[in-house]
N, C-alpha and C positions, 0 to 999 in steps of 0.2 A: 407448496408442492415440490419445491426444489429438494427439500430434505428427503423426499421419498423416490427421487429419480433413479439413484443406483439400485435401490431395493426393487423397483419395477422392472429395471433392465434385466435383472436376473431371473424373472418369471419366464421360462421357456415358452408356455403356451400363450399365443396372442390373445385369445379369448379370456383366459385366466388373468392376464395382465390387464386388458381392458376393464374387465369387471372390478378388479382390485383398485385401478386408478379411478374409476367411476366412484366407488364407495369412499375412497379417502378424499377426493375432490368434494364430494357432497359433505362429509363432516367438516372438512376445512371451511367451506362456504356457509354452511348452516351454523357452525360454532366458531366464528372467527377469534373468539378469545381463547380458544384452547390452543396450546403449544404442541405443534407436530413434532414428533422425534422419532429416531430409531434407537431402540434399546434391546439388547439380546438379539440383535439382527431382525427385529420385528418393528413395523410401523405402529405407532401409538400416539395418543393425545393425552396431554396432561393439563392440569389447572392448578395454578400457584404450587407447583412442585409435586402434586399428587396425581397419581394415575387415574384416568377417566376411563379410557377403553383402548384395547389394542387389537391387532389383526394378525393373522398368520394364513399361510397359503399351504393347503394340502392337495394331494391328487384329485380328490372328489369335491372339495368344498373350499370356501373362504371361512376360516374360523374367526368369530368375533368373541372377544374375551372382555365382559364387563365386571370382572371379579365374581366371586361366589354370591356375594349379597345381591348383585344385579341379576344373576341367573336365578337366585331363590325368588326374587321379588316378581320376576316376569315369567316363571316357569310355565304357568298356564298359558300365557299369551304366546310363548315361543312355540309351544305344542300346537295351539290354535292356528298359528301361522305355518304350520307344516314343517318346522324345523325340528332336528334332532339336537340334543344337548347334553353335556356331562355336567358336573358341578363347576367346572371352570370355563367352559366355552360353548358357544352355540355354532352349529355347523350350517352355513349357507350354501346349499348345492349350486355347483356352477351352472347347472340347467334350470334353475329355478329363478323367479324373479326376486329382487331384494325387497323386503318389507321395510322401506325406509321409515315409515311411521313407528314401527316397533324400535327400530335403531334410534330414532329420535328420542323416544320414551326412555330408553335404557340409559342414553348419554345424560339426558335431563335429570334423571334419577340420581346417577353417580355425581353430578355437578352439585346438585342440592344436598345429597347425603353426605358428601366429602366436604362441603363448605368449610367446615371447621377443622378438617384433617389436616394434621401437620407432618404426616409421614407419607411415603410414597404409596405403600400399600395400607389397606385396612388392617387394624391390630384385632 
């Protein structure tokens, strides 16, 4: 989690900072083989040099970015969980609980789907 310390320090709202730290710590603990990193000023996790999932902080939500393939694969479940999404990110409202089960499935999907991927992003 040290890699995320400076990023977290710059989140002005204490509740947003706590929620972001909670999610990042959960991913780190649940998926210890993933490499935590800050790229493009955003926290993310990679596996064998390929992107798995990233996060960004916005005024009304924590954005989760599992790449478009992850969004497409889980679109119905994202909506069922009560989240809004675009083709590139899922919005987790600050005032709603985090569906860690869905987050777990999205990360597992990307790890398996990108097991043979040799590039950072899907092509």
